[in-house]
C-alpha positions as CSV (number, residue, x, y, z in Angstrom):
1,M,5.9,18.1,48.1
2,A,3.8,16.7,45.8
3,S,2.2,13.4,46.7
4,Y,3.0,10.3,44.3
5,A,1.1,7.5,44.2
6,P,2.9,4.0,45.3
7,F,4.5,1.9,42.2
8,P,2.3,-0.6,40.4
9,N,2.6,-4.1,41.7
10,K,4.3,-5.3,38.5
11,K,7.6,-5.9,37.3
12,Y,9.0,-4.5,33.7
13,D,11.6,-5.1,31.0
14,I,12.0,-1.5,30.2
15,I,11.3,1.8,32.3
16,Y,11.0,5.0,30.8
17,A,11.5,8.1,32.8
18,D,11.9,11.7,32.4
19,P,12.8,12.4,36.6
20,P,11.3,16.2,37.9
21,W,14.7,17.2,38.3
22,D,15.1,19.6,41.0
23,Y,16.9,23.4,39.6
24,K,16.9,24.3,43.4
25,G,14.1,27.3,42.0
26,Q,16.6,28.7,39.4
27,L,14.8,30.0,36.6
28,Q,15.5,30.2,32.7
29,H,16.2,33.6,31.1
30,T,16.6,35.0,27.9
31,G,19.6,37.2,28.6
32,S,20.7,40.1,29.6
33,G,17.9,42.3,30.0
34,G,15.5,39.5,28.3
35,T,12.0,38.2,30.6
36,D,12.0,35.2,32.6
37,S,11.1,32.2,30.3
38,G,10.1,29.8,33.1
39,G,11.7,27.1,34.8
40,A,10.6,23.3,35.6
41,V,9.3,24.6,39.1
42,R,6.4,26.6,37.3
43,H,5.2,23.7,35.7
44,Y,5.2,20.6,37.6
45,P,6.9,20.1,41.3
46,T,10.4,19.2,41.6
47,V,12.3,16.8,44.1
48,P,15.6,16.9,45.5
49,V,17.5,13.7,44.0
50,S,18.2,12.4,47.7
51,E,14.8,11.8,47.8
52,M,14.4,9.9,44.3
53,K,17.0,8.1,45.2
54,T,15.1,6.6,48.2
55,W,12.7,5.6,45.7
56,D,12.4,1.6,45.4
57,V,12.9,1.5,41.4
58,A,14.5,-2.1,41.8
59,S,10.7,-3.5,43.2
60,I,9.0,-2.7,39.3
61,S,12.1,-4.1,37.6
62,K,12.3,-7.6,36.0
63,E,15.4,-9.5,36.7
64,S,16.9,-8.2,33.4
65,C,15.3,-4.8,32.9
66,L,16.2,-1.0,30.6
67,L,16.1,2.0,32.1
68,F,15.9,4.8,29.8
69,M,16.2,8.1,31.8
70,W,16.0,11.9,30.5
71,S,18.8,14.2,32.3
72,S,19.2,17.8,30.9
73,S,23.1,18.6,30.8
74,P,23.6,19.8,34.6
75,H,21.8,17.1,35.8
76,L,24.0,14.3,33.9
77,D,26.1,13.7,37.4
78,Q,23.0,12.9,39.2
79,A,21.1,11.2,36.5
80,I,23.8,8.4,36.6
81,Q,24.2,8.3,40.4
82,L,20.2,8.0,40.3
83,G,20.0,5.1,37.8
84,K,22.9,3.4,40.5
85,A,20.7,4.4,43.5
86,W,17.5,2.4,41.6
87,G,19.9,-0.9,41.2
88,F,21.2,0.0,37.7
89,R,24.4,0.1,35.8
90,W,25.3,3.2,33.6
91,A,25.2,1.4,29.8
92,T,25.7,4.5,27.5
93,V,23.4,7.7,26.0
94,A,21.0,6.1,24.3
95,F,19.5,9.3,22.3
96,V,20.6,12.9,21.9
97,W,17.6,14.7,21.5
98,D,17.8,17.8,19.1
99,K,15.1,20.4,20.2
100,Q,16.2,22.6,17.4
101,C,15.9,25.6,19.1
102,V,18.3,27.0,21.9
103,N,18.5,28.3,25.0
104,P,21.0,30.5,27.2
105,G,23.3,28.5,29.0
106,F,26.5,29.3,31.0
107,Y,28.9,28.1,29.2
108,T,27.2,27.6,25.3
109,M,23.9,27.9,24.1
110,S,21.8,24.5,25.2
111,Q,20.4,22.8,22.3
112,C,20.6,19.4,23.1
113,E,19.0,17.0,26.0
114,L,20.2,13.2,26.4
115,C,18.8,10.3,27.5
116,L,20.6,7.8,28.7
117,V,20.5,4.4,29.5
118,F,20.9,1.8,32.3
119,R,21.2,-2.0,32.8
120,R,19.9,-4.3,35.0
121,G,21.0,-7.9,34.6
122,K,21.1,-9.1,30.5
123,I,19.3,-7.0,27.8
124,P,16.0,-8.2,27.8
125,Q,15.3,-10.4,25.0
126,P,13.9,-11.3,22.4
127,R,15.1,-8.1,20.5
128,G,13.8,-6.0,17.5
129,A,15.0,-3.4,15.6
130,R,18.9,-2.8,15.8
131,N,19.1,0.0,13.7
132,I,17.6,3.0,15.7
133,R,19.4,6.0,15.6
134,Q,20.7,8.2,18.7
135,F,20.3,11.2,17.1
136,V,16.5,12.7,16.9
137,Q,15.8,16.1,15.8
138,A,12.5,16.8,16.7
139,K,11.4,20.6,17.6
140,R,10.5,21.3,21.3
141,T,7.0,21.7,22.3
142,R,5.6,22.3,25.8
143,H,7.8,22.4,28.8
144,S,9.6,18.8,29.2
145,E,7.9,16.7,26.9
146,K,9.7,14.1,25.2
147,P,9.9,13.9,21.2
148,D,7.5,10.8,20.3
149,A,10.0,9.5,18.2
150,V,12.5,8.1,21.3
151,R,9.4,6.3,22.8
152,E,8.5,5.1,19.4
153,G,12.4,4.1,18.9
154,I,12.4,1.8,22.4
155,E,9.3,0.5,20.8
156,E,10.8,-0.6,17.9
157,M,14.2,-1.9,19.8
158,F,11.8,-4.1,22.6
159,P,8.0,-4.3,20.7
160,R,7.3,-7.4,23.2
161,Q,8.6,-6.2,26.6
162,C,6.3,-4.6,29.2
163,K,7.2,-1.2,29.8
164,I,6.2,2.0,32.2
165,E,7.0,5.5,32.2
166,L,8.2,7.0,35.2
167,F,6.7,11.0,35.7
168,A,4.4,10.0,32.7
169,R,1.7,12.9,31.0
170,K,-0.6,10.8,29.6
171,Q,-1.1,7.0,28.8
172,H,0.9,5.7,25.4
173,R,-0.7,2.5,24.0
174,G,1.3,-0.5,25.0
175,W,2.7,1.2,28.3
176,D,1.8,1.6,31.6
177,A,2.1,5.1,32.7
178,W,3.0,6.4,36.4
179,G,3.0,10.1,37.6
180,L,1.1,12.8,39.1
181,E,-0.6,13.4,35.8
182,I,-1.9,10.3,35.2
183,H,-5.3,9.2,36.6
């Protein structure tokens, strides 16, 4: 299991997270007769939800804080449980990302990913833009890399708040970053 650094000794108004969901080693496939097309475990260490639930995200959350959390459809129920375990109340789906390409699914062709929003206390003030669209169309790129439009939308909604990205791959201006790939 990978060893994460301690959380920063700081409190945030906005937390943006793309948890390393554990698919129990399951890999994606390209259909009957196709070849393996990867899976999370091939790109980064995944973490069981039971372990992530023990992480003290509340310790870096201000009294009024929003948690924006990515979830693939198979992890939707676990994402809601995780947000609650971290001290937040479920609010709604903040963003729906149309990846503009499909993956085989067990029921339908998988094409969208959800960014949920949870709330602790009140919505952080002052508010910025209130007309950010929920539906984001952006071509999928590297495995698990999320579209910049979502981060930019959060910035427009909350331009003056203290923000952190958990499980970040790179540093973005105006955001603190925490994760295995941040040095």
